[in-house]
VOKOL-475610 format. One record per residue (C-alpha): x, y, z; residue in three letters. Coordinates in nm, 4 decimals, decimal comma. Layout:
VOKOL-475610
PT         X         Y         Z  code
PT         X         Y         Z   ALA
...
//
This chain:
VOKOL-475610
PT         X         Y         Z  code
PT   -0,2196   -3,7083   -1,6530   MET
PT   -0,4903   -3,4840   -1,5053   PRO
PT   -0,5946   -3,1739   -1,6944   GLU
PT   -0,4731   -2,8403   -1,5541   PRO
PT   -0,7219   -2,5781   -1,4360   PHE
PT   -0,6546   -2,2200   -1,5435   VAL
PT   -0,7270   -1,9705   -1,2654   VAL
PT   -0,8345   -1,6223   -1,3720   GLU
PT   -0,9121   -1,3276   -1,1471   VAL
PT   -1,1199   -1,0465   -1,2986   TRP
PT   -1,0484   -1,1865   -1,6459   GLY
PT   -0,6701   -1,1877   -1,6001   GLU
PT   -0,4589   -1,5051   -1,5685   PRO
PT   -0,3408   -1,5742   -1,2142   ALA
PT   -0,2083   -1,9286   -1,2353   GLY
PT   -0,2596   -2,2919   -1,3158   ILE
PT   -0,3802   -2,5583   -1,0724   VAL
PT   -0,2648   -2,9187   -1,1126   LEU
PT   -0,3991   -3,2174   -0,9218   LYS
PT   -0,1306   -3,3807   -0,7078   GLU
PT   -0,2593   -3,6774   -0,5108   GLY
PT   -0,5582   -3,5588   -0,3079   ASN
PT   -0,4710   -3,1900   -0,3397   ALA
PT   -0,4404   -2,9218   -0,6074   PHE
PT   -0,1150   -2,7248   -0,6358   ARG
PT   -0,1222   -2,3624   -0,7558   PHE
PT    0,1435   -2,2432   -1,0026   HIS
PT    0,1419   -1,8641   -1,0362   ALA
PT    0,1923   -1,6917   -1,3712   VAL
PT    0,1671   -1,3225   -1,2720   ALA
PT    0,1909   -1,0745   -0,9878   ARG
PT    0,0507   -1,0484   -0,7195   PRO
PT   -0,0134   -1,4246   -0,7223   PHE
PT    0,3470   -1,5401   -0,6788   PHE
PT    0,2964   -1,5625   -0,3028   GLU
PT    0,0580   -1,8536   -0,3694   LEU
PT    0,3049   -2,0368   -0,5946   ASP
PT    0,3386   -2,3981   -0,4799   GLY
PT    0,0564   -2,3787   -0,2239   VAL
PT   -0,1747   -2,6810   -0,2086   GLN
PT   -0,5526   -2,6461   -0,1931   PHE
PT   -0,8358   -2,8937   -0,1384   MET
PT   -1,0187   -2,7832   -0,4565   THR
PT   -0,9482   -2,5601   -0,7574   PRO
PT   -1,2217   -2,3308   -0,6231   GLY
PT   -1,0249   -2,2739   -0,3033   HIS
PT   -0,7225   -2,1754   -0,5136   ALA
PT   -0,9327   -1,9270   -0,7085   LYS
PT   -1,0714   -1,7727   -0,3884   LEU
PT   -0,7211   -1,7320   -0,2452   ALA
PT   -0,6029   -1,5658   -0,5666   ALA
PT   -0,9058   -1,3340   -0,5739   ALA
PT   -0,8208   -1,2117   -0,2231   ARG
PT   -0,4845   -1,0891   -0,3540   LEU
PT   -0,6324   -0,8857   -0,6399   GLN
PT   -0,9047   -0,6329   -0,5537   PRO
PT   -1,1884   -0,5795   -0,7966   SER
PT   -1,1088   -0,3245   -1,0670   PRO
PT   -1,4604   -0,1864   -1,0126   MET
PT   -1,3862   -0,0824   -0,6547   VAL
PT   -1,2645    0,2749   -0,6234   GLU
PT   -0,9566    0,3450   -0,4147   ALA
PT   -1,0243    0,5273   -0,0868   PRO
PT   -0,9929    0,9014   -0,1104   ARG
PT   -0,7393    1,0771    0,1123   PRO
//
């Protein structure tokens, strides 16, 4: 059985990626990553990039009104 890849975004767990055939399936473990749950990616890196797009950097300040 292939080893799972843990995906973290900004040091927080986002999900686990498991190899399934020629693809890698993302299994979310926290919000806001549930919308990626079950999605297949070509590489674990692609899964991490998709997860990072859902969680903005904690270093970025929110826009001021």
